[in-house]
Each structure stands twice: as structure tokens, then as C-alpha cells.
C-alpha positions, 0 to 999 in steps of 0.5 A: 151281774154283781157289782165287783164285776161290773168293777172288774170288767170295768177296770180291765176294759179301760187298761185294754182302751188305755194301752190301745191307744199307747201302742197305736201312738208307738206305732204312727210314731215309727211311721205306721199308719193310723187306722193300721196301728189302731187295729194292730193294738187292740188285735194284739191286747184283745188277745193277750185279753182272751190268753188271760181269761183261758189262764185264769180258768185253767187256775179256777180263778176270776177271769175276764168278765164276759162283757169285756172281752165282747167289747175289745173284741165289737171295738177292732179287737175281733182278728185277735179273738 
């Protein structure tokens, strides 16, 4: 994998993970259980990443690396993918 794709994969993955933590934290504050908040947040973020990848593919632009999409699905976002 070329170096620029590794940097993009890491950036997308950690950005998505950060959003997941923030969203899950806000859902916990609103009274949802922690596991439910985490799964809801990671599924929503994974769904958005897959949607962005599809949009980028239709526009013939640089897509989200497949490793990143698989990693997001692996850490709990499989309902969103």
C-alpha cells in the first residue's frame, strides 16, 4: 500500500474513532447504557464512512481505504456497513 494511503487510512480511522467516542459520551449523558451508546455511535459513523466512500467512487475521486472500512466494521460497526 502506498504511503499516502496509509496516512489517509489512519487519519480516517482515528477521526471516526474520535467521533464515536464523542457521540457515545453524549448518548451516555442522555441516559443510554454505555454498550448501546457505543454500538449506536460506531454504527452511525461506519454507515457515514461507507456512504462517503460510495460518493467518492461515483465522483471518481480518492476513496476511503478498504482497511479503514474493515477496521470500523470489525470494532463494532458491522450493522452500519
